[in-house]
Structure formats: structure tokens, C-alpha cells
N, C-alpha and C positions, 0 to 999 in steps of 0.2 A: 189353328189352337191361338191366332190372335183371337177369333170369334171370340173363343171360350175364354181367352183371359181381361177382355175387354167388359164381358157379359160380367165374369167375378167381382173385375173390380168397381162394376158400377152400381151391382148389387151390394155389396159390401155400404160405400158410396151412401147408398141408400137410406139400407138400414140406423147406421149413423144420424145418419139427417134427421130420420125421422120419430128415432130411440125418445129426444127429450119434447117431443112432444108429448108419445103418448107414458110419459111421467106427469100427463095433464091429463090422462083420461083416467075412469072408473073402474078399467080391471086392467089384469094388470099386464107391459109391454109387454110380454113375449105375445102375446097372441098377435099381433100387428105383424111380425114377420111369420107367423101361418097365414093371416089372410095374407101377406103380400106373394108369398108363394105360392097360394092359390092364385089369385090373380092373373099371375105368370104361368101358371098349368095352362094344360089340356083345355080344359073346358073355360079361363080367362080367358081374357082379351090378346096379350100374346099366343095362346094356344101352341104353348111349346111340351110338347108332348115328352114328357122325360119315363122313363117309367122303370129305367134300371136298380132293381131291389138288390140285387147284390153288393152294385157299388157305394150306395145309398148309406146300406146297412154298417161298412165298412168305414165310412166319413163320416159315420157319427156316431158308433164305438169309438173311435180316433177324439172324438170331439169329446163324448160321455167320458175318457177315462182324466184328459183332465178334469174335468167340473169337478170327480170326485176326488183326485189328487187333492184341491186347489182343499174342496171341504174336508180333507186330513188334514192340510197344509193351516188352513189358518181358524182351524177351531181353537179357542183357547182352554186350554187344559185345565186353569184350574179353576174356570166360571164351569165348566164340562163334567167336575169330578162330584159334585154331589148328587148330580142325576143322572150319572154315568149308567149306574145299576136299570135303572127305568125305562132307560132313552135304549142299549142294547139288548132287554126283553125285548123292548118291540120290533125292534128293526131285525130279530131274530127270530122270535115266536113267532110274536105279532103278524109278522111275513105270510108264515105258517097257514097261523088260523084263521086271515082275511085270504091266504088264500085259499082255505080250506070249506070255506061260507061260501063265499066266491061263486068255490066251481061249483057245489052242492047249488045251488041257487037255479044255475045255466043248465045243471042237466035235469033237473025237477021241472022250473019253468020257461025253459028259456030250448029243453029240446034239445040240448048237445049230451052227445055222450062220458064218460065218463072221463076218459083220458081228455079231448076235446075240453070240457067245462074248467078241468083243472087246470090244464095248460091257458087256460083263458083268463083263471084265476091268479095261475102265477104269475102273468106276466103281467096284470095292475095288480099285486099288492103291494109295489113299497110305494113311497109316499116321493115325491120326488123333490131331488134337491134344488135345483135351480127352480122353479115355482117357489117352493116355500122362500126359499134365501130373497128370491125376487117383491115379494110381494111386504116380509120382512121388512125391509130396505126402502123401497121407494113409500110407504107409511112410513120410515122409523117406528116399529112399533113392536115397543119392549114391551113383555109379559113377568107379570105374577108368578110367582113361586117358581123360577129359570125355566119356565114351560118355551122360551125361548128360546135356550142351550138343550134345553131336551129333542124339543123340534128340530135341533140344528145339527145334535149329533144323529136324530133317529133316522131321517132323510140323509143324511151324508153317508149311514151304511147300511141303508137297507137291503140298497140295489143288491150287494154280489147273492145275498141270500134269494133275492126275487131271482139274479141272474142263474144260478145253482137248479133250483126249481125250472123254471125255465127251459133249462139248457138238455135237466131229463128228459121231461115229460113231454117237450117236439123232437128229441131221440127218440121216442117212445111213439108216440102217434106218426113218424114218416116209417115207422115199422122198423127201425134200429135195434141194434141186441146189445146191449148195455149188460155192466155188471155194476146195478146201481151203487149194493155197498164199497166196493173198489170204485167210480164216478166220481162220489160223495169224496170218500175218503182224501181221495187224490185234489179233487179241491179245493177244500178244507187246508188238508196240510200244505201242499206247496202256494198255494195262496197267502198262509199267517206267515209261515216260515222263511216264504223269502220277502215278504213285504215285510217284513221284520226284518230281518235281516239285511234288506238295499236300504230300508230306511237308518238304520245304524251305521253299516259301512259309511252311507254318503256324508250324514251326521258330521262323522271325523275326516273324510278329504273334500268336506266345501269348502274350507281353510283354504286347500292348496291352492283352490281355481279361483278364489278372490288375489292371492296372489299375483293368477296367471295380468290378469287386463284389468278394466273396470269393466265390470259388471260383468264377468265370468261367473261369480255366481249364480246369478236371474237363468243363464243358458245350461251352466250346471244340472240345476234341479230342473229344468224343462227336459234332459234328456234322462234324468233320473226319473222321471216319471215316466217316460217310455218304456225307460228297462225294466222299472217294475209292473208296468201292464202285460209287458209282449214277452219277456222269459217265462214265465206260471202259466202265462197261455199256449205257450210254444210244448211246457213240459207236462200238460194235458192240468195245468192249478186255474186259480180261478181268478185272471188278472185283476178284476176291479176288485176285488178285498185287498189285493197284494199289492195297489197303488194308494189304496183309503190306507192302509194301515203303513204305507210308509208316507206320504202326507202326516201324519199324525204323530211318526216318531220328529222327523226332519219339525214336524212343527212346536215341536215338543224341548226340540235340543235352543238352547243356547247357542245360535250363528248368530252370527252380522248381516247386521242388513234384513232383517227377516220383516218389517215393515216392509219397507221399498220393493223388495222379493214379493207377498203379498199383491203390494197393487198390482207389479206388473204382473200372476196371474189373476189377480182379481178381471184386469181387461183382458185379460187370453182365455178367459172362460163366459164374460160376455158374447166373443166372438164365436166361439164352441154352441151358448146358448140360440144365439143369431143365426150359424147354420145349421144349428140342428131341426130347429120350428121352420125354417128354411127350407129347407129341401123335405121336409118332411110336409109342408105346403105343397112345393113341386109337386112329389112323386101322388099325395093321394089324390082321386079322379072323383067330381065333387058330385060330379052325373050319378055317380053310386053309393054316394051317403043316403041316401033319402032312406032307402030300404033298412039300413043302421042305425035308422034314427031312432025309432022305441025301443028298440031292444039296449040298445046305447044308452040311452035317456034310464032305463029302469036299472039296468046294472051299479048307473052312474050312484042315484037315490037308492039302493040296497047298501050300497056297500058303507054313502057317508052315515043312510041310518038306522042297519044291520050288521052289517061284516064291521066294519071297522070298529064300530061303538061296543063293539062285544066283545073284539081282541085287545081294548085298549081298556075294558071296565076289568075285564080277568087279571088283565095284566097286570095292572095298576093296586089292585085292591089288598095285596098284602103290606101297600106301603102307607095306604088309610087316604091317599088324593084325593082331596079338595073335589068333591062333584061339580062341580063348574069346571075347573083345571082336567077334569074327565071331556067333560063335553066338548070346551076350548079344541083339545089336541084332538078326539077323534073328528070333528070338522077340518079342521087343517092338515087331513092326509089326503092331501093334494097330489092327481094322475096326472104325467105330463108326463117329458120327454124321453125318461128310460124305459118308464112303460112301452110306449110305440116303437120303440130302439131293441125294444128286447121282443114286442112283435116280428120286427125285420129279421132278428134271429131266426123266429118259425120260421118264414115263408122261407127262405133263404136254406133251411134243415131240410125244404121238401115237403110239407105234411099237406094233406089232402086242406081245402077249401083255407090256405094259407090268404091268398088276397081278401078274403072275405076278416078277415084274426083280422088284419091290416086295419082294414077298414074301421070295423068294431071298436078295436082299440082306438081308432086316431076320434071316436065323436065320446068315444069316455074321458079320452083328456083332454079334450077341449071343451065337452059340458063342465068337466071338475073345473076348469082352471076360471073358466067363465065363472061359473056358480061361486063355489068356496072361495079361489082365489077374492072375487072382486065383494064377499059377504063376509071377507074372513076379517076387515076390520069392525067393523057392526059388528059381527058376532060379539067379540074379544071386549070391546066397548058397553052391550048389552047385557053381558055374562061380568063387568068390573073387572076385566084379567087383566086391564091398561095397567102398565106400574107409569105412572106419569113422571114418577121421577128417574127413572133410570134409561139407559142408553141403549138402547140393541146392540151399533155396535162394541159394546164390551165383550157380547159374547166370537168377538172374532179377530184375529192374529195383527189384524193392519188396522184396529183400534191402534193411535198413538195416544195418553191424557195428555191433557189442553196444560195439564199444569209439568208436565215433564221441561226440562229446562235444556240450553243452547247454548255455547259457547261462539262470545263474539269476538270480535276484535275491533281497535277502533283509534285512531292514529287523533293524536290530539298535533294539529297544526295551530299555527300564530292565529293569535284572534278567536281561537277557540273557546266557547264558556267555560271548560272545566279547566284552563290553564292556570295557574296559581292560587285554586281550589280547593280545600282538603277534601275526602270525600268520604269525612262527615260531615260537608254539605251541600257535596253533590250526588248523595244518598235519600235527601230528604227529598230531593225534587227530581227524581226516579228510581222507577222499579230493578231498575238491573246492579248486580255488586260487580263490582270490581274484586276480581282474584286472582291477578297478576298483573304489573308495569313494570314492562323493559324499558330501559333504558342505557343509550347510547353509552360507551365506555365505562359499562354500570354492570355489574350482578342482576339478577331478575331481583327486583322486590315485593317481596311479600307484602301487602299494605294493610294497616292496622287503617282506624276513621281515624288520626293526625298523617298521612302521607300526603305531602301534598301535589299534584301533579304538575307535571313541568310542559313546558309546550317540549317538541321532541318525542314525547314519552308513546309507548305503544300497548297497549290498554287492551287487557284478556278478561271480559266481564259474559257473567251466568246473565237467564233472559230467561224467562217464562216460553217456552216450545210456541209457536205458533203453528197449526193446522189449517192444513187448507179450507175453504168449507165451498157449498157452491155459491154465494155472494158475492164473496169474495176470491179472489183470484191472483199471487203475487208473484212479477215474473221482471226477467232483467235484462233490457236494453241495453244498445252501446248509440249512443244519439249521435248519429248524422250532422254533416255540414248542413246539408240543407231540408231535417226535420222539423219538424213543429217545432220542437222545445229548444233547437240548438238557439243561443241570441236570446233567447227570453227571460224576463222575472217568469216564475212561479204564477203570482199571481196574474198574468196577463195571458200565461197560457188555454187556448180555448177550451172547454170539454166538449165532446161531440155525444158520441147515443150512449159507452158506455162510460160514466163518470168514472175515471182517475183521479192518485194523486201520490205524485214521488216520496217514498219514503228513504229516501237513501240516494244518496250520489259516492261517488266514487273518482277521485283528481286527482292523479298524479301519486298514488299511492296512499291519500288521507281518504277519511269516512268524514261526509256533508252530509248531517242535518239537518234539511235546508226549511227555508221559512220563505212567507211570499216573497221577500225580497232578494234571494238565490234566484242568480242569474245561472244561469244551465250553459258549459259548454264542452263545443261539439267535440269528440273523444270520450265524454264524460259516462261511465255505465252507470242509468240509471237504475232501482229496483222503484220499480210502480206499483202500487197496488192498485187495482180495478173490480167494481163497480158493475155487478150484473143487474140491466134493468129493471 
């Protein structure tokens, strides 16, 4: 047990450590986790013989449910509405068309029987949300005509359809006796009904969780995601469809702290993606991949240049979509983790040649991420589809407008530069607006330009919200007696590897905006802005 926990902990630390390095590479970061798994696997230097397909399928399906919930929860409905109809067509009929054409290619060219070919087509028919989101965000790729929002909705919502097709065809391939209309009806009705119901009920219960404890809302949503997947699945419905719809409903609801909860799930889904790709790399046997290389590359190329463009072109034709946009959407149909996880489902079902299917889909997914993912920014630029004025973050609910306002309080102590001055004078020297003055022994003052600030006043001020960026981090620390700030004037504090500036000090209930001559005392609460090197 201790060895397993040690291995898991070390792998997580290693993945998190190498991820920033991966962002500087020309290919999607997710490939690093696959490579790490393969290095530790049976044919790698570590020689870990891991071949538990059932366990991997369970773990990866669990990770995938959080990715799908977050895909729904983090969708900005206002941005998605204009492209909702074409996106939903691509995520439903588009998956069916892609699966059918790809299955026919597998049958006529690669020699698969019809059920096996259609099963393969279904497994790889969906666009992978994790891969698409990763490329869009890593390259800050904002696309013209709402293409980024369309890809977000399509890739986030098409897995349930691919899963339904996979479930039906895997059961048939394994020799099972099923009533296809009944199975599909249960999958859709229970998936849609329970997903919407759980999302609606949770949006009304979540405020009660907020009253329980700080951060309880996030834990509540975590549990909701699990229930939204598990309950429909237990009853024979489509758990992936349900958890996505529950996320959509909750993301569209007016709930407190949505941005903070989205940030939590962003971190959680990053961990889920790392888990999936690492486990898939660990599970695969590289020695078996060469025989799958040619058919895998042939299928990837066929989907990229034939089946995906046909599906996209046919379904977007009624909307008179720009040909350049059609070409970019076709290219952006990356295959990834979801396809390989669905192939694991087929293996666990007991289909003949299941391990070969897994290896083949693995080659398709990795080659798709390498080729399509790496070249997507260049293709978007070549097609003149990059929106230089746009911000891809706006397509997600965790985006916070930079012109948003926050309220801060400021205690005017003895010698403060605001003391004895009118707000008209102060307003010309700062971008902050004083909205309330709290004065000892008097009623709160609703100020105007003639209001004069006195020593001892507590000011409530509105200021533009600061959004943390990769190059700037704000943190609050308590100055210790032996710390490098204690007893120092700020101008004398040496700068280390990462330059920093003290932007505010809190001392004995007072807020101090420091300058170079300000001396820092032990016990001060210092707000520090650190610049990345």
C-alpha cells in the first residue's frame, strides 16, 4: 500500500513539475504525460508491467466525468448561443456521420467486418475536449466567427453520442443480445432527464451548502458531478450526457462564487487529464504498436481529410458557413483521451481482438494530437481565422472581466496623505472611487466631491479588479521578526531571482500604501506582487 501511494505521489509531483516546461514545446503538453507513462511501462526503463484494462477503464471514466462536467459548467452560455445549433448538429449527427464513413473505410480498405469497422468508427468519432481546450488555451487561440465557442460546445458535448454508439456496437461485437431502440431510448431519456433535473435541483440547493462552511459549495458541486454521472449510469442511462447537461445548467445559473468554483474544477480537470494520459501510456505495450502504425496513420489521415470534412461540410452548409471556417473546424477535430477510454470500454466488454482495437485507437489519438494539435495554430493563421482582438478566455465561465470592480477598505491614519483633503482632490490622484466614509461617533457618510477626509476615517473604495496573470502573482505574507523584510526600508530590501514589490502593508488595523522610505515592521501583513523571471 505504501509503495503504491509513494508511486502515485511521485508521479503527480513529476507531472506537475514538467508541465510548465511542456508549454514551451511545439506540441500539446498532454503528450508528455503519455510519454512519461510509456517510459515507466513494460517496455520502458522502469519495466512496470501494468495490464489491468478494467481498472484503467474505471479510473479513466471517473476522470472523464469530471472533464465533461467542467466542459458544461465552464461553457459561457451567452457566447455559445449564436453557435449552439451548428455545434449541437456537429456533436450529434456529426458523430454519427463521421463514425459511419470511418467505419466504411475500415471495412472496405482495412478488412474489418461491418460491426468491427463501425465500432472503430464510433470509438474515434468524437472530438476530444481535453485536447481542444488544451491547444486553445496554451496558444491563447481566439478564432473568428465564434469558431472557438463552437469548438468548445461541440467537443464538450459529443462524447455522449460516441459513447452510446460504442456501447451498442461493443455489445453486438461481443455477441450480446440487445434491443437497440430500447437501449438508445433509455440512454437518451434518462441521460437528458436526470441530467437536467440534477442540475436544476443542485442550482437551488447550492446556497445552503454555502451557508454550511467556507468552500462547501465547491465540495457540493464535486459530489453533484459524481451523482449526475452515477445515477443515470446505474439506471441504464447515459451518464456522460447527464453529467454534461448538469454542468451546463449549473454553469448557466446565477450562483455565488462561480468563477472560484470554475478555477477549482480547472485544476481538477488538469489532474484528470494528466491521470488519463499517464495511465494510457503506462497501459500500452509499445512493442505492439509498430504493427498498428500504418493502419492507425491511414485512419487518422482519412478522418482528417475525408470523413470529418464531409460531416462538417454537410452539416454547416445550411448556415452558409465561410469555407475557411469549415476547413478550420475540420482540422480541429482532434482525437484524444475520450476515444482511447471508449476503446477500453470495448475491451472490457469482451469483444474479439479488443487489445488490438486499443492499440490502434491509441496510435490514432496520439498521431492526431501530434499532427492536428501541433499545427492547429499555424493552420488557423494560414486560413486567416485568428481574431487578434479577441480573447479565447471569454468563451469560458472562469473568465473575469478586467474592468470589473472590487471593494477595498482603507483606514486613514495619522499623517496619511488623504487626511484633510477633499474627495475632489483625491479623485484626481487615484483611479479609486470612495463610495462610503465610516467615521467614529457619526453615521456613515455618503460622500461627494466636497467631503473632506479626516484622520481616523475608514474609507470604502471601489477599484478595478486585478486578474492574476502568469507573469504577476499577488500574495499576502506575515512579516516575521527574522524575515528579510523586518526592520528594512523597502528601498534597501534586496531583490532575489524573482523581482517583487510590496504594494500594501496592514499594521495594527491600518492600511499603508508604501513607498521606498517605508520601514517594514515584524507582524505587518504585506501584500507582495511577484514578477516571473
